C-alpha positions in Angstrom: 174.9 9.6 93.1 171.6 8.3 92.3 170.2 10.4 95.4 172.1 13.5 93.7 169.7 12.1 89.9 166.8 11.7 91.9 166.8 15.0 93.6 168.1 16.5 89.7 164.9 14.6 88.7 162.1 15.9 91.7 163.8 19.6 91.2 162.7 19.4 87.7 159.5 17.9 87.9 159.7 15.8 85.5 158.8 11.8 85.6 162.1 10.8 83.1 164.0 8.0 83.7 168.0 8.2 84.7 168.7 7.7 80.8 167.0 11.3 80.4 168.2 12.9 83.8 172.1 12.8 82.2 170.7 13.9 79.0 169.7 17.1 80.7 173.1 17.6 82.0 174.7 17.0 78.7 172.5 19.0 77.2 174.4 22.2 79.8 178.0 21.6 77.4 178.2 25.0 75.2 181.4 25.6 72.1 181.3 29.0 74.7 182.5 26.4 78.1 186.1 26.0 76.5 189.3 28.1 75.2 191.9 27.6 73.1 196.1 28.7 73.0 195.7 32.1 71.7 198.5 32.2 68.4 198.8 35.7 69.1 199.9 34.5 73.7 197.1 33.9 75.7 194.4 31.9 76.4 191.2 33.0 73.7 188.3 31.5 76.2 185.5 31.4 73.9 183.1 32.2 77.5 184.3 36.0 76.2 182.4 35.6 73.2 179.4 33.6 74.7 176.0 35.6 72.3 177.7 35.5 69.4 178.0 33.0 66.3 181.3 31.4 65.6 182.6 29.7 62.6 185.2 28.2 63.6 188.0 26.6 61.0 190.7 23.6 60.9 193.0 25.8 58.6 196.2 24.9 57.1 199.4 26.7 55.6 199.5 24.5 52.7 196.6 23.4 51.5 194.9 23.0 48.1 192.1 25.1 50.7 194.4 27.8 51.9 192.6 30.6 50.0 189.5 30.2 51.5 191.6 32.2 54.2 190.9 36.0 52.2 187.3 34.2 52.4 187.2 33.5 55.7 188.5 37.1 56.6 185.8 38.8 54.1 183.3 36.8 56.2 184.4 38.4 59.6 185.0 41.8 58.1 181.1 41.5 57.2 179.4 39.9 60.2 181.2 40.8 63.1 179.8 43.8 63.0 176.4 41.5 63.1 177.6 38.8 65.8 179.5 36.5 63.9 182.9 35.5 65.6 185.4 33.4 62.4 188.2 31.5 64.6 190.7 29.9 62.7 192.2 26.8 64.6 195.7 25.8 62.3 195.5 21.7 62.9 198.4 19.8 61.2 196.7 17.0 61.2 196.7 15.9 57.4 200.5 17.5 56.9 199.2 20.8 55.6 200.7 23.0 57.8 204.0 24.2 60.3 203.8 23.0 63.6 205.8 25.9 64.7 203.1 29.1 65.8 205.3 31.3 65.0 205.4 30.8 61.0 201.8 30.0 60.8 200.9 33.2 62.4 203.5 35.4 60.0 202.1 33.2 57.2 198.9 34.8 57.6 199.2 38.4 58.8 201.8 38.4 55.6 199.6 36.7 53.2 195.8 37.1 54.0 195.9 39.8 57.0 194.1 38.0 59.0 192.5 40.0 62.2 190.5 36.9 63.4 190.8 35.3 66.0 193.6 32.3 66.1 195.0 29.2 67.6 198.3 28.4 68.2 198.2 24.6 66.1 196.3 22.5 67.4 194.9 18.5 66.8 191.2 18.1 65.5 191.0 14.9 64.9 191.2 11.6 67.1 190.8 10.7 70.2 193.8 13.5 70.8 191.8 16.2 69.1 191.6 19.5 71.6 188.2 19.5 73.7 186.8 22.1 71.7 186.8 19.8 68.2 185.5 16.9 70.5 182.6 19.5 71.9 182.3 20.3 68.0 182.4 16.8 65.8 180.1 15.5 68.3 177.6 18.1 68.2 178.1 18.9 64.4 177.9 15.4 62.7 181.7 14.6 63.1 185.7 15.1 63.0 187.0 17.2 60.2 188.2 14.5 57.2 190.6 17.4 56.4 191.5 20.7 56.1 189.8 23.9 56.0 186.0 22.1 57.6 183.7 24.6 59.3 181.7 24.1 62.0 179.1 27.1 62.9 178.0 27.7 66.8 174.4 28.9 67.0 174.3 32.1 69.5 172.9 30.2 72.1 176.7 27.9 71.8 174.8 24.4 71.7 174.0 24.5 67.6 176.8 23.2 65.8 176.3 22.6 61.9 179.5 21.3 59.8 180.8 22.7 56.3 182.6 20.6 54.3 186.2 22.2 53.2 184.6 22.4 49.3 181.8 25.1 50.8 183.6 27.7 50.5 183.2 30.9 52.7 181.5 32.9 50.0 178.7 29.7 48.9 175.9 30.6 48.9 174.5 27.4 51.4 177.3 29.0 54.4 175.9 32.4 53.5 172.7 31.5 54.3 173.3 29.3 57.4 174.6 32.6 58.7 172.3 34.9 58.0 170.0 32.5 59.9 172.5 31.7 62.9 172.7 35.9 62.6 168.7 36.4 63.0 167.8 34.0 66.1 168.2 35.3 69.4 171.0 33.8 71.4 
């Protein structure tokens, strides 16, 4: 292992410590390395979205913030042609979501006409969180503290900005961050 690390450091022509080499390796991870089970069936493979900005949101059907689905759909409709994909990740971590994916899908379809990609209900907090949310928490400054936390992932898949539940989809701060993310290259 030490020899492999030394070769990595030498190949890069950098005189860095072993700690620095590990940071280089860790920096290679991106949101596009993950996938989720799709609520439509099959897999939502984020690698197919490489180069797009992502707004990943842990959602819930029976929450005071559930009305944010309408705003998330509006964001998706407005910014999808420019390179933003909204992704809903239903979660019952805060005891406000059905564990039945079909019920969640029906609710989202009938109540909000959701067309953006969604996963089946997933765990988004704690040690059992789905790997994508562990990555988002690490890069974005922490796990969701409630439903409808939003993680804006830059086009490079590595830079993540977190927005709390009280930051609605139509908020100036979120819109400005989306505009900035879309203006940047991948």
